[in-house]
Backbone of each chain as ProteinMPNN parsed JSONL, in Angstrom:
{"seq_chain_A": "MSTDPSCVFCRVVAGELPSTVVAETDRTLAFRDLHPAAPVHVLVVPKDHHPDLAALSDADPALLAGLWADAVAVARSEGLDGGYRLVVNTGADGGQTVFHVHVHVLGGGPVGTLA", "coords_chain_A": {"N_chain_A": [[173.843, 73.496, 112.378], [173.644, 73.885, 108.91], [174.95, 76.461, 107.0], [175.308, 78.975, 104.458], [177.371, 81.528, 103.907], [177.232, 83.205, 101.724], [174.699, 83.092, 100.823], [171.576, 84.508, 100.23], [169.181, 83.859, 101.532], [170.05, 82.401, 103.726], [171.199, 84.497, 105.048], [168.979, 86.03, 105.634], [167.712, 84.267, 107.406], [169.6, 84.307, 109.433], [169.23, 86.807, 110.356], [170.665, 88.842, 109.326], [169.924, 90.172, 107.085], [167.146, 92.285, 106.43], [163.733, 91.282, 106.985], [160.242, 90.559, 106.677], [158.915, 88.683, 108.911], [156.558, 86.101, 109.107], [156.0, 83.693, 110.267], [157.519, 81.202, 112.325], [159.324, 78.261, 112.966], [161.075, 75.646, 114.74], [162.695, 74.726, 112.693], [162.106, 76.023, 110.334], [161.526, 79.098, 108.482], [159.251, 81.683, 107.745], [158.592, 84.285, 105.554], [157.754, 87.491, 104.072], [157.692, 87.827, 100.528], [159.864, 89.984, 98.79], [159.166, 90.996, 96.366], [156.254, 90.795, 95.62], [154.114, 88.481, 93.931], [151.49, 88.192, 94.145], [148.607, 89.19, 96.123], [149.027, 88.137, 98.702], [152.1, 86.854, 99.402], [154.257, 84.695, 100.425], [157.349, 83.343, 101.46], [158.555, 80.199, 102.369], [161.127, 78.786, 104.081], [163.666, 76.33, 104.808], [165.698, 76.531, 107.74], [168.218, 75.471, 107.67], [170.751, 75.363, 105.164], [169.964, 74.269, 102.016], [170.433, 73.658, 98.66], [168.463, 73.082, 96.698], [165.291, 71.466, 95.94], [165.685, 68.764, 95.321], [168.137, 68.235, 96.523], [167.491, 68.731, 99.195], [165.554, 66.769, 99.606], [167.073, 64.455, 99.399], [168.884, 64.825, 101.507], [167.521, 65.322, 103.901], [164.74, 64.128, 104.573], [162.739, 64.42, 106.526], [162.787, 67.094, 107.142], [162.028, 68.146, 104.69], [159.378, 67.234, 104.629], [158.378, 68.657, 106.823], [158.638, 71.238, 105.896], [156.678, 71.489, 103.895], [154.374, 71.055, 105.416], [154.528, 73.256, 107.087], [154.207, 75.278, 105.228], [151.551, 74.919, 104.461], [150.403, 75.535, 106.912], [151.065, 78.241, 107.088], [149.548, 79.285, 104.973], [147.064, 78.969, 106.099], [147.269, 80.558, 108.437], [147.571, 83.001, 107.26], [145.084, 83.448, 106.408], [144.048, 82.484, 104.008], [141.553, 81.489, 102.96], [140.072, 81.406, 100.69], [141.561, 80.077, 98.909], [144.74, 79.035, 97.539], [148.072, 78.918, 96.167], [150.784, 76.712, 96.105], [154.155, 76.779, 95.235], [157.141, 75.415, 94.036], [160.152, 76.114, 92.64], [162.681, 74.561, 90.845], [165.961, 74.488, 89.917], [167.341, 75.672, 86.726], [165.531, 75.418, 84.495], [163.207, 75.349, 85.92], [162.934, 77.881, 86.818], [164.171, 78.716, 89.123], [165.655, 81.096, 91.245], [166.929, 81.859, 93.594], [169.213, 79.953, 95.269], [168.522, 78.44, 97.591], [166.469, 76.316, 98.988], [162.968, 76.976, 98.678], [159.526, 77.458, 99.42], [156.944, 78.921, 97.673], [154.141, 80.643, 98.8], [151.167, 81.593, 97.605], [148.483, 83.825, 97.376], [145.364, 85.355, 98.359], [143.701, 86.323, 96.509], [142.588, 85.607, 93.139], [145.016, 83.583, 91.601], [145.731, 83.167, 89.015], [146.577, 81.29, 86.012], [147.936, 77.962, 85.582], [150.757, 77.536, 84.76]], "CA_chain_A": [[173.02, 73.924, 111.254], [174.458, 74.235, 107.761], [174.641, 77.763, 106.406], [176.2, 79.434, 103.4], [177.415, 82.973, 104.147], [176.96, 83.964, 100.503], [173.307, 82.823, 100.432], [170.72, 85.584, 100.72], [168.175, 83.353, 102.482], [170.766, 82.117, 104.977], [171.401, 85.78, 105.727], [167.671, 86.381, 106.21], [167.523, 83.392, 108.569], [170.521, 84.752, 110.486], [168.867, 88.16, 110.785], [171.63, 89.8, 108.752], [169.157, 90.953, 106.113], [165.809, 92.512, 106.989], [162.609, 90.576, 106.364], [159.004, 90.588, 107.447], [158.662, 87.284, 109.271], [155.16, 85.835, 109.45], [155.926, 82.469, 111.076], [158.821, 80.58, 112.555], [159.357, 77.03, 113.748], [162.46, 75.29, 115.043], [163.49, 74.382, 111.515], [161.733, 76.794, 109.142], [161.177, 80.506, 108.638], [158.352, 82.163, 106.693], [158.68, 85.748, 105.473], [157.11, 88.004, 102.867], [158.52, 88.049, 99.339], [160.098, 91.418, 98.561], [158.557, 91.358, 95.079], [155.097, 89.884, 95.628], [153.431, 88.157, 92.685], [150.078, 88.038, 94.515], [148.356, 90.013, 97.32], [149.81, 87.482, 99.758], [153.194, 86.078, 98.794], [155.166, 84.355, 101.518], [158.333, 82.294, 101.197], [158.848, 79.341, 103.519], [162.452, 78.202, 103.843], [164.333, 75.674, 105.935], [166.802, 77.336, 108.286], [169.425, 74.868, 107.088], [170.958, 75.625, 103.74], [169.913, 73.208, 101.004], [170.303, 74.47, 97.451], [167.207, 72.892, 95.974], [164.379, 70.458, 96.457], [166.284, 67.439, 95.186], [169.174, 68.128, 97.559], [166.825, 68.617, 100.5], [164.889, 65.464, 99.662], [168.108, 63.455, 99.657], [169.643, 65.064, 102.737], [166.732, 65.446, 105.129], [163.323, 63.963, 104.204], [161.844, 64.926, 107.573], [162.73, 68.548, 106.981], [161.189, 68.366, 103.503], [157.98, 67.059, 105.049], [158.016, 69.77, 107.691], [158.567, 72.457, 105.087], [155.349, 71.533, 103.268], [153.358, 71.219, 106.465], [154.59, 74.637, 107.56], [153.633, 76.12, 104.173], [150.094, 74.813, 104.614], [150.054, 76.29, 108.124], [151.159, 79.665, 106.747], [148.355, 79.624, 104.18], [145.95, 79.063, 107.052], [147.432, 81.713, 109.337], [147.405, 84.211, 106.446], [143.662, 83.589, 106.123], [143.808, 82.254, 102.576], [140.463, 80.523, 102.926], [139.563, 81.335, 99.318], [142.444, 79.239, 98.117], [146.132, 79.478, 97.41], [148.947, 78.071, 95.35], [152.162, 76.473, 96.54], [155.045, 76.583, 94.087], [158.586, 75.297, 94.258], [160.945, 76.116, 91.42], [163.934, 73.837, 91.04], [166.882, 74.539, 88.788], [167.185, 76.732, 85.728], [164.282, 75.25, 83.754], [162.096, 75.612, 86.83], [162.882, 79.307, 87.146], [164.714, 78.997, 90.459], [166.594, 82.217, 91.198], [167.734, 81.818, 94.821], [169.498, 78.537, 95.43], [168.234, 77.96, 98.945], [165.118, 75.825, 98.659], [161.893, 77.78, 99.266], [158.162, 77.241, 98.93], [156.124, 80.117, 97.515], [152.722, 80.568, 99.157], [150.551, 82.692, 96.842], [147.032, 83.873, 97.536], [144.768, 86.658, 98.634], [142.939, 86.65, 95.31], [142.88, 84.613, 92.106], [146.45, 83.607, 91.303], [145.969, 82.954, 87.59], [146.634, 79.946, 85.456], [148.885, 77.059, 86.22], [152.198, 77.541, 84.485]], "C_chain_A": [[173.927, 74.35, 110.108], [173.999, 75.573, 107.187], [175.678, 78.071, 105.338], [176.233, 80.959, 103.505], [177.137, 83.81, 102.906], [175.503, 83.855, 100.064], [172.378, 83.866, 101.067], [169.689, 85.064, 101.734], [168.819, 82.889, 103.781], [170.963, 83.4, 105.764], [170.092, 86.307, 106.307], [167.447, 85.571, 107.491], [168.384, 83.866, 109.744], [170.185, 86.144, 111.012], [169.814, 89.221, 110.248], [171.008, 90.658, 107.665], [167.749, 91.123, 106.669], [164.765, 91.681, 106.26], [161.396, 90.752, 107.26], [158.592, 89.149, 107.705], [157.191, 87.12, 109.645], [155.007, 84.56, 110.28], [157.323, 81.903, 111.224], [158.61, 79.301, 113.346], [160.824, 76.744, 114.061], [163.31, 75.193, 113.782], [163.167, 75.2, 110.275], [161.425, 78.243, 109.509], [160.297, 80.902, 107.456], [158.36, 83.678, 106.715], [158.116, 86.206, 104.135], [158.117, 88.203, 101.74], [158.665, 89.555, 99.109], [159.432, 91.911, 97.278], [157.319, 90.49, 94.881], [154.446, 89.734, 94.262], [151.945, 87.934, 92.936], [149.866, 88.89, 95.767], [149.033, 89.449, 98.574], [150.856, 86.612, 99.072], [154.26, 85.884, 99.86], [156.113, 83.266, 101.033], [158.573, 81.509, 102.479], [160.148, 78.606, 103.212], [162.883, 77.38, 105.051], [165.436, 76.585, 106.455], [168.149, 76.786, 107.82], [169.527, 75.235, 105.612], [170.916, 74.335, 102.929], [169.624, 73.904, 99.694], [168.972, 74.295, 96.721], [166.442, 71.71, 96.541], [164.982, 69.064, 96.403], [167.325, 67.226, 96.281], [168.546, 67.959, 98.937], [166.18, 67.243, 100.662], [165.886, 64.355, 99.979], [168.668, 63.59, 101.073], [168.789, 64.927, 103.989], [165.235, 65.351, 104.816], [162.361, 64.499, 105.26], [161.696, 66.439, 107.477], [161.893, 68.92, 105.756], [159.718, 68.276, 103.89], [157.512, 68.233, 105.905], [157.841, 71.068, 106.936], [157.182, 72.594, 104.449], [154.275, 71.774, 104.309], [153.34, 72.656, 106.957], [154.037, 75.599, 106.508], [152.104, 76.092, 104.23], [149.635, 75.612, 105.831], [150.104, 77.794, 107.871], [149.935, 80.099, 105.948], [147.155, 79.821, 105.097], [146.08, 80.321, 107.911], [147.304, 83.029, 108.584], [145.944, 84.398, 106.021], [143.286, 83.35, 104.669], [142.702, 81.217, 102.365], [139.861, 80.393, 101.53], [140.412, 80.473, 98.413], [143.823, 79.848, 98.008], [146.873, 78.51, 96.519], [150.282, 77.928, 96.047], [153.004, 76.161, 95.307], [156.469, 76.399, 94.592], [159.268, 75.198, 92.905], [162.282, 75.469, 91.712], [164.777, 73.938, 89.779], [166.501, 75.585, 87.756], [165.857, 76.607, 84.978], [163.074, 75.565, 84.63], [161.987, 77.069, 87.243], [163.395, 79.631, 88.535], [165.756, 80.104, 90.373], [167.462, 82.291, 92.456], [167.943, 80.344, 95.169], [169.613, 78.142, 96.905], [166.753, 77.588, 98.839], [164.051, 76.648, 99.391], [160.571, 77.437, 98.596], [157.48, 78.605, 98.843], [154.696, 79.801, 97.945], [152.06, 81.806, 98.566], [149.054, 82.664, 97.037], [146.559, 85.282, 97.803], [143.936, 87.173, 97.48], [143.262, 85.599, 94.27], [144.341, 84.715, 91.688], [146.737, 83.163, 89.875], [146.067, 81.505, 87.198], [147.841, 79.198, 85.992], [150.344, 77.419, 86.003], [152.664, 78.886, 83.936]], "O_chain_A": [[174.88, 75.1, 110.32], [172.815, 75.782, 106.925], [176.771, 77.505, 105.319], [175.232, 81.616, 103.223], [176.837, 84.999, 103.018], [175.107, 84.446, 99.059], [172.395, 84.076, 102.279], [169.363, 85.763, 102.693], [168.193, 82.974, 104.838], [170.902, 83.401, 106.994], [170.092, 86.957, 107.353], [167.046, 86.113, 108.52], [167.954, 83.831, 110.897], [170.776, 86.608, 111.988], [169.764, 90.375, 110.675], [171.505, 91.742, 107.359], [167.217, 90.215, 107.306], [164.895, 91.41, 105.066], [161.517, 91.056, 108.446], [158.005, 88.485, 106.851], [156.648, 87.914, 110.413], [153.98, 84.373, 110.931], [158.19, 82.095, 110.371], [157.812, 79.264, 114.282], [161.708, 77.515, 113.687], [164.493, 75.532, 113.792], [163.867, 75.095, 109.267], [161.115, 78.572, 110.654], [160.556, 80.513, 106.317], [158.159, 84.291, 107.764], [158.011, 85.426, 103.189], [159.233, 88.677, 101.955], [157.695, 90.304, 99.222], [159.167, 93.104, 97.128], [157.328, 89.561, 94.073], [154.25, 90.707, 93.534], [151.219, 87.529, 92.028], [150.839, 89.279, 96.414], [149.548, 90.201, 99.401], [150.527, 85.745, 98.262], [155.05, 86.782, 100.154], [155.716, 82.374, 100.283], [158.771, 82.091, 103.546], [160.253, 77.896, 102.212], [162.514, 77.692, 106.183], [166.041, 77.33, 105.684], [169.098, 77.54, 107.602], [168.524, 75.393, 104.917], [171.727, 73.431, 103.13], [168.665, 74.67, 99.608], [168.421, 75.259, 96.188], [166.878, 71.049, 97.483], [164.813, 68.273, 97.33], [167.382, 66.159, 96.892], [169.004, 67.151, 99.746], [166.256, 66.633, 101.728], [165.582, 63.43, 100.733], [168.898, 62.59, 101.754], [169.273, 64.469, 105.024], [164.539, 66.367, 104.794], [161.281, 64.982, 104.921], [160.618, 66.988, 107.702], [161.14, 69.893, 105.785], [158.915, 69.134, 103.525], [156.401, 68.737, 105.739], [157.004, 71.899, 107.288], [156.588, 73.673, 104.459], [153.376, 72.593, 104.114], [152.276, 73.218, 107.215], [153.458, 76.628, 106.858], [151.45, 77.122, 104.066], [148.605, 76.284, 105.788], [149.27, 78.538, 108.388], [149.355, 81.152, 106.212], [146.339, 80.72, 104.895], [145.112, 81.06, 108.089], [146.97, 84.056, 109.176], [145.605, 85.379, 105.36], [142.331, 83.934, 104.159], [142.893, 80.21, 101.684], [139.216, 79.392, 101.219], [140.027, 80.174, 97.283], [144.043, 81.013, 98.338], [146.376, 77.44, 96.168], [150.848, 78.911, 96.527], [152.604, 75.375, 94.449], [156.936, 77.133, 95.463], [158.983, 74.293, 92.121], [162.937, 75.788, 92.705], [164.352, 73.52, 88.702], [165.495, 76.283, 87.883], [165.134, 77.594, 84.842], [162.036, 76.0, 84.13], [161.048, 77.449, 87.942], [163.096, 80.696, 89.076], [166.644, 80.056, 89.521], [168.607, 82.738, 92.39], [166.986, 79.589, 95.339], [170.618, 77.608, 97.375], [165.9, 78.449, 98.626], [164.207, 76.977, 100.567], [160.5, 77.167, 97.397], [157.444, 79.352, 99.821], [154.114, 78.809, 97.506], [152.353, 82.93, 98.973], [148.419, 81.62, 96.887], [147.247, 86.262, 97.518], [143.515, 88.329, 97.476], [144.138, 84.766, 94.5], [144.846, 85.812, 91.448], [147.875, 82.818, 89.557], [145.691, 80.608, 87.952], [148.649, 79.735, 86.75], [151.089, 77.59, 86.968], [153.849, 79.059, 83.653]]}, "seq_chain_B": "MSTDPSCVFCRVVAGELPSTVVAETDRTLAFRDLHPAAPVHVLVVPKDHHPDLAALSDADPALLAGLWADAVAVARSEGLDGGYRLVVNTGADGGQTVFHVHVHVLGGGPVGTLA", "coords_chain_B": {"N_chain_B": [[140.712, 52.153, 102.331], [139.908, 55.471, 101.453], [137.581, 56.484, 99.09], [135.995, 58.356, 96.445], [133.336, 57.902, 94.507], [132.489, 59.682, 92.59], [134.643, 61.133, 91.897], [137.069, 62.141, 89.627], [139.824, 61.574, 89.764], [139.926, 59.57, 91.681], [138.719, 57.619, 90.164], [140.61, 57.278, 88.173], [142.686, 56.224, 89.743], [141.469, 53.848, 90.481], [141.49, 52.554, 88.107], [139.384, 52.83, 86.418], [139.184, 54.886, 84.664], [141.11, 55.723, 81.81], [144.677, 56.18, 81.918], [148.041, 57.4, 81.641], [150.308, 55.941, 83.352], [153.153, 56.801, 85.213], [154.54, 56.281, 87.502], [154.242, 54.465, 90.561], [153.393, 54.024, 93.949], [152.831, 52.44, 97.134], [150.981, 54.191, 98.178], [150.593, 56.335, 96.476], [149.94, 57.631, 93.146], [151.276, 58.352, 89.969], [150.698, 60.08, 87.028], [150.37, 61.061, 83.545], [149.382, 64.392, 82.75], [146.38, 65.124, 81.045], [146.142, 67.396, 79.593], [148.708, 68.816, 78.888], [150.788, 71.354, 80.276], [153.377, 71.813, 79.877], [156.371, 70.408, 78.399], [156.924, 68.05, 79.848], [154.533, 66.936, 82.007], [153.286, 65.878, 84.784], [150.973, 64.442, 87.042], [150.823, 63.914, 90.495], [149.201, 61.972, 92.761], [147.575, 61.187, 95.878], [146.432, 57.898, 96.621], [144.283, 57.585, 98.296], [141.268, 59.417, 98.778], [141.401, 62.815, 99.197], [140.194, 66.017, 99.463], [141.635, 68.451, 99.218], [144.767, 70.225, 99.799], [144.844, 71.244, 102.414], [142.995, 69.649, 103.743], [144.203, 67.143, 103.448], [146.575, 67.586, 104.833], [145.626, 67.883, 107.437], [144.428, 65.385, 107.84], [146.238, 63.321, 107.302], [149.282, 63.558, 107.784], [151.608, 62.079, 107.225], [151.121, 60.959, 104.763], [150.933, 63.256, 103.229], [153.597, 64.096, 103.367], [154.81, 61.957, 102.026], [153.723, 62.285, 99.518], [154.966, 64.598, 98.494], [157.63, 63.754, 98.482], [157.441, 61.703, 96.65], [156.775, 63.148, 94.391], [159.143, 64.556, 93.917], [160.729, 62.36, 93.33], [159.538, 61.521, 90.962], [160.162, 63.67, 89.272], [162.858, 63.228, 89.059], [162.947, 60.646, 87.894], [161.78, 61.219, 85.49], [163.769, 62.517, 84.288], [164.323, 65.235, 84.603], [166.59, 66.999, 84.743], [167.388, 69.53, 84.131], [165.814, 71.139, 85.571], [162.694, 71.912, 87.238], [159.221, 72.48, 88.064], [157.182, 72.352, 90.883], [153.775, 72.408, 91.627], [150.962, 73.126, 93.584], [147.62, 73.631, 93.549], [145.128, 75.078, 95.492], [141.824, 75.239, 96.328], [139.396, 77.729, 95.138], [140.539, 80.322, 94.617], [143.119, 79.512, 94.231], [143.034, 78.218, 91.866], [142.313, 75.577, 91.706], [140.954, 72.744, 90.107], [140.219, 70.061, 90.032], [138.979, 68.3, 92.679], [140.585, 66.553, 94.248], [143.391, 66.101, 95.902], [146.419, 67.064, 94.29], [149.731, 67.051, 92.985], [151.348, 69.023, 90.67], [153.884, 68.248, 88.418], [156.112, 69.891, 86.549], [158.053, 70.285, 83.666], [160.881, 69.745, 81.483], [161.714, 71.729, 79.878], [162.013, 75.328, 79.799], [159.776, 76.639, 82.196], [158.508, 79.021, 82.467], [157.318, 82.062, 84.086], [156.705, 82.811, 87.574], [153.914, 83.023, 88.64]], "CA_chain_B": [[141.083, 53.345, 101.556], [138.752, 56.311, 101.184], [137.421, 56.87, 97.692], [134.768, 59.07, 96.11], [133.029, 57.368, 93.168], [132.236, 60.767, 91.637], [135.897, 61.88, 91.724], [137.756, 61.657, 88.429], [141.135, 60.997, 90.087], [139.661, 58.268, 92.301], [138.423, 56.683, 89.084], [141.9, 56.964, 87.559], [143.386, 55.327, 90.679], [140.788, 52.548, 90.441], [141.627, 51.976, 86.769], [138.115, 52.956, 85.692], [139.45, 55.835, 83.584], [142.458, 55.458, 81.299], [145.729, 57.151, 82.203], [149.4, 56.944, 81.37], [150.961, 55.923, 84.66], [154.618, 56.838, 85.124], [155.106, 55.766, 88.754], [153.231, 54.073, 91.541], [153.858, 53.5, 95.228], [151.697, 51.903, 97.892], [149.995, 55.206, 98.569], [150.447, 57.401, 95.484], [149.988, 57.284, 91.728], [151.725, 59.47, 89.129], [150.268, 59.852, 85.637], [150.531, 62.265, 82.719], [148.24, 65.289, 82.609], [145.767, 65.008, 79.718], [146.288, 68.694, 78.914], [150.002, 69.24, 79.441], [151.17, 72.76, 80.257], [154.829, 71.813, 79.69], [156.734, 69.16, 77.701], [156.627, 66.993, 80.824], [153.524, 67.407, 82.966], [152.805, 64.694, 85.493], [150.226, 64.68, 88.277], [151.051, 62.919, 91.54], [148.03, 62.018, 93.641], [147.406, 60.086, 96.831], [145.36, 56.965, 96.23], [143.14, 57.976, 99.129], [140.628, 60.679, 98.396], [141.416, 63.989, 100.073], [139.799, 67.039, 98.491], [142.658, 69.467, 98.966], [145.992, 70.139, 100.587], [144.558, 71.493, 103.824], [142.331, 68.44, 104.262], [145.21, 66.079, 103.539], [147.512, 67.938, 105.905], [144.956, 67.586, 108.702], [144.005, 63.993, 107.979], [147.275, 62.302, 107.137], [150.553, 64.248, 107.506], [152.615, 61.182, 106.645], [150.8, 60.84, 103.337], [151.348, 64.529, 102.634], [155.052, 64.059, 103.218], [155.128, 60.994, 100.978], [153.302, 62.837, 98.229], [156.026, 65.491, 98.014], [158.826, 62.961, 98.193], [157.195, 60.967, 95.411], [156.83, 64.12, 93.294], [160.564, 64.77, 93.64], [161.218, 61.136, 92.687], [159.04, 61.537, 89.579], [160.984, 64.631, 88.525], [164.134, 62.561, 88.79], [162.769, 59.53, 86.951], [161.454, 61.8, 84.192], [165.001, 63.088, 83.729], [164.21, 66.695, 84.569], [167.824, 67.469, 85.363], [167.508, 70.964, 83.878], [164.956, 71.861, 86.497], [161.262, 71.623, 87.166], [158.384, 73.232, 88.998], [156.066, 71.673, 91.556], [152.685, 73.331, 91.909], [149.706, 72.604, 94.12], [146.55, 74.621, 93.606], [144.171, 74.741, 96.547], [140.64, 76.091, 96.39], [139.027, 78.511, 93.957], [141.555, 81.343, 94.34], [144.34, 78.841, 93.807], [142.852, 77.638, 90.536], [142.108, 74.125, 91.757], [139.801, 72.351, 89.292], [139.815, 68.715, 90.445], [139.084, 68.363, 94.143], [141.347, 65.422, 94.796], [144.673, 66.818, 95.961], [147.398, 66.594, 93.306], [150.931, 67.861, 92.759], [151.799, 69.12, 89.286], [155.322, 68.247, 88.156], [156.23, 70.535, 85.236], [159.437, 70.448, 83.253], [161.211, 69.372, 80.114], [162.023, 72.983, 79.199], [161.686, 76.448, 80.702], [158.353, 76.599, 82.53], [157.949, 80.369, 82.543], [157.416, 82.844, 85.313], [156.188, 82.163, 88.774], [152.495, 82.936, 88.986]], "C_chain_B": [[139.833, 54.145, 101.241], [138.721, 56.695, 99.704], [136.097, 57.591, 97.528], [134.417, 58.663, 94.683], [132.74, 58.454, 92.129], [133.518, 61.541, 91.29], [136.696, 61.293, 90.567], [139.112, 61.034, 88.776], [140.979, 59.7, 90.871], [139.4, 57.214, 91.226], [139.685, 56.324, 88.299], [142.648, 55.955, 88.434], [142.791, 53.917, 90.604], [140.925, 51.853, 89.088], [140.351, 52.066, 85.949], [138.201, 53.972, 84.569], [140.879, 55.601, 83.112], [143.442, 56.556, 81.712], [147.065, 56.535, 81.824], [150.183, 57.068, 82.661], [152.471, 55.933, 84.459], [155.276, 56.324, 86.4], [153.965, 55.415, 89.705], [153.938, 53.62, 92.803], [152.626, 52.921, 95.932], [150.591, 52.938, 98.045], [149.78, 56.315, 97.551], [150.507, 56.846, 94.069], [150.405, 58.535, 90.964], [151.374, 59.152, 87.692], [150.333, 61.161, 84.87], [149.234, 63.064, 82.667], [147.698, 65.171, 81.175], [145.934, 66.291, 78.912], [147.586, 69.337, 79.383], [150.275, 70.722, 79.231], [152.677, 72.913, 80.094], [155.177, 70.509, 78.975], [156.578, 67.921, 78.592], [155.661, 67.568, 81.858], [152.859, 66.183, 83.572], [152.032, 65.149, 86.73], [150.532, 63.561, 89.253], [149.922, 63.06, 92.544], [148.136, 60.926, 94.7], [146.302, 59.166, 96.319], [144.104, 57.21, 97.058], [142.555, 59.285, 98.625], [140.734, 61.702, 99.512], [141.169, 65.187, 99.154], [140.874, 68.079, 98.208], [143.797, 69.336, 99.966], [145.728, 70.32, 102.08], [143.924, 70.255, 104.459], [143.332, 67.306, 104.432], [146.164, 66.342, 104.694], [146.92, 67.622, 107.272], [144.789, 66.085, 108.907], [145.17, 63.021, 108.039], [148.614, 62.96, 106.784], [151.602, 63.349, 106.872], [152.381, 61.018, 105.139], [151.17, 62.119, 102.601], [152.85, 64.521, 102.381], [155.457, 63.116, 102.083], [154.789, 61.514, 99.589], [154.392, 63.734, 97.647], [157.26, 64.703, 97.64], [158.65, 62.207, 96.88], [157.218, 61.909, 94.21], [158.281, 64.422, 92.916], [161.144, 63.552, 92.918], [160.765, 61.075, 91.228], [159.867, 62.5, 88.732], [162.316, 63.986, 88.133], [163.972, 61.47, 87.739], [162.381, 60.019, 85.563], [162.651, 62.514, 83.556], [165.011, 64.596, 83.658], [165.416, 67.359, 85.236], [168.042, 68.966, 85.145], [166.656, 71.804, 84.802], [163.496, 71.53, 86.267], [160.54, 72.495, 88.177], [157.349, 72.28, 89.589], [155.022, 72.717, 91.919], [151.534, 72.556, 92.537], [148.721, 73.763, 94.225], [145.519, 74.166, 94.627], [143.02, 75.736, 96.52], [140.481, 76.964, 95.152], [140.087, 79.556, 93.626], [142.852, 80.73, 93.828], [144.234, 78.186, 92.45], [142.68, 76.129, 90.544], [140.852, 73.744, 90.973], [139.317, 70.937, 89.62], [140.052, 68.617, 91.947], [139.46, 67.004, 94.735], [142.783, 65.936, 94.741], [145.679, 66.21, 94.983], [148.534, 67.596, 93.189], [151.23, 67.841, 91.264], [153.32, 69.096, 89.254], [155.495, 68.724, 86.713], [157.689, 70.699, 84.866], [159.633, 70.041, 81.807], [161.562, 70.567, 79.247], [161.687, 74.099, 80.159], [160.181, 76.492, 80.955], [157.793, 77.988, 82.842], [158.073, 81.004, 83.903], [156.609, 82.191, 86.415], [154.686, 81.961, 88.797], [151.602, 83.123, 87.758]], "O_chain_B": [[138.82, 53.588, 100.816], [139.712, 57.168, 99.149], [135.194, 57.461, 98.354], [135.121, 59.037, 93.745], [132.746, 58.183, 90.928], [133.488, 62.481, 90.496], [136.965, 60.092, 90.533], [139.512, 60.058, 88.142], [141.817, 58.808, 90.742], [139.809, 56.061, 91.363], [139.818, 55.199, 87.815], [143.175, 54.96, 87.936], [143.515, 52.923, 90.657], [140.525, 50.699, 88.937], [140.249, 51.442, 84.893], [137.403, 53.941, 83.632], [141.762, 55.313, 83.92], [143.066, 57.722, 81.836], [147.199, 55.317, 81.704], [150.657, 58.145, 83.021], [153.006, 55.178, 83.647], [156.454, 55.968, 86.381], [152.879, 55.993, 89.651], [154.95, 52.922, 92.746], [151.524, 52.919, 95.382], [149.408, 52.599, 98.043], [148.891, 57.149, 97.724], [151.038, 55.764, 93.82], [149.951, 59.638, 91.265], [151.709, 58.081, 87.188], [150.349, 62.24, 85.464], [148.142, 62.506, 82.557], [148.469, 65.126, 80.216], [145.874, 66.268, 77.682], [147.573, 70.282, 80.173], [150.028, 71.271, 78.157], [153.197, 74.026, 80.167], [154.357, 69.591, 78.946], [156.145, 66.867, 78.124], [155.956, 68.575, 82.501], [151.998, 65.546, 82.965], [152.404, 66.126, 87.38], [150.504, 62.387, 88.883], [149.71, 64.132, 93.11], [148.715, 59.868, 94.453], [145.359, 59.612, 95.666], [142.988, 57.056, 96.562], [143.269, 60.146, 98.112], [140.232, 61.498, 100.617], [141.876, 65.349, 98.159], [141.008, 68.538, 97.074], [143.796, 68.473, 100.844], [146.321, 69.63, 102.909], [144.276, 69.867, 105.573], [143.312, 66.596, 105.437], [146.516, 65.429, 105.441], [147.625, 67.149, 108.164], [144.984, 65.575, 110.011], [145.106, 62.013, 108.743], [149.035, 62.929, 105.628], [152.405, 63.813, 106.063], [153.326, 60.949, 104.353], [151.665, 62.069, 101.475], [153.309, 64.897, 101.302], [156.335, 63.436, 101.281], [155.479, 61.22, 98.614], [154.709, 63.648, 96.461], [157.871, 64.951, 96.601], [159.589, 62.086, 96.093], [157.636, 61.51, 93.123], [158.608, 64.532, 91.735], [161.953, 63.697, 92.002], [161.516, 60.63, 90.36], [160.231, 62.178, 87.601], [162.821, 64.18, 87.028], [164.766, 61.379, 86.804], [162.617, 59.331, 84.57], [162.564, 63.04, 82.446], [165.627, 65.179, 82.767], [165.278, 68.163, 86.159], [168.793, 69.599, 85.886], [166.76, 73.03, 84.818], [163.117, 70.951, 85.249], [161.152, 73.151, 89.02], [156.722, 71.502, 88.869], [155.347, 73.778, 92.452], [151.177, 71.47, 92.081], [148.977, 74.752, 94.913], [145.092, 73.011, 94.623], [143.228, 76.939, 96.673], [141.311, 76.943, 94.244], [140.496, 79.669, 92.47], [143.593, 81.365, 93.078], [145.216, 77.657, 91.931], [142.873, 75.47, 89.522], [139.8, 74.357, 91.157], [138.127, 70.65, 89.497], [141.165, 68.821, 92.43], [138.768, 66.423, 95.571], [143.322, 66.177, 93.662], [145.777, 64.989, 94.864], [148.337, 68.808, 93.278], [151.352, 66.774, 90.663], [153.971, 69.843, 89.984], [155.078, 68.047, 85.774], [158.48, 71.2, 85.665], [158.691, 69.997, 81.016], [161.693, 70.444, 78.029], [161.133, 73.848, 81.229], [159.395, 76.392, 80.013], [156.714, 78.104, 83.422], [158.83, 80.549, 84.76], [155.937, 81.178, 86.223], [154.223, 80.832, 88.959], [150.377, 83.079, 87.872]]}, "name": "protein", "num_of_chains": 2, "seq": "MSTDPSCVFCRVVAGELPSTVVAETDRTLAFRDLHPAAPVHVLVVPKDHHPDLAALSDADPALLAGLWADAVAVARSEGLDGGYRLVVNTGADGGQTVFHVHVHVLGGGPVGTLAMSTDPSCVFCRVVAGELPSTVVAETDRTLAFRDLHPAAPVHVLVVPKDHHPDLAALSDADPALLAGLWADAVAVARSEGLDGGYRLVVNTGADGGQTVFHVHVHVLGGGPVGTLA"}
């Protein structure tokens, strides 16, 4: 498994930083965002380190597919039956702040407008 | 192929409503949003009708995976090297307005905060 010791999400995956885990599969981990932007705000990350969506798509398409499927499963297990938003920010223009690819799962109430 | 004659995106896929197509695969179509929320705002939809992400995930995981991969490919072909955001709204709380699953690809400049 590829990891980056300087990456905060790799350290969460390794258990070196505390997190509130809500789901785990062989290849992904889902945990609560420390600064929630909605009543439910979970991040779903691959355990492998990939800096962004483009890199993951190139390196491991099956993992990319699994990441989305697991995000949908998290929305379901969190009981977001009223709806939810999935967001992935890529690069500076996209507002990405942690360069370990992650899917935001936002819900638990109206999550506002699109952009 | 499953279609819903009352669905606006099915009608776009069928060519019954005009759209500016930027990419097409066997199973997906990408076209510009009529009301762009960013300098580049493309919608990527499956050609099959699936009302939302949860339904698509249950019905056709391979198509779900292809949809994301195609969205990443669109970001690349649109030259969004500075970054971009992918968004999927699901259900009322998620702000979904057209009930044919679609991925928003937003970029071409800073796309603002997360939610």
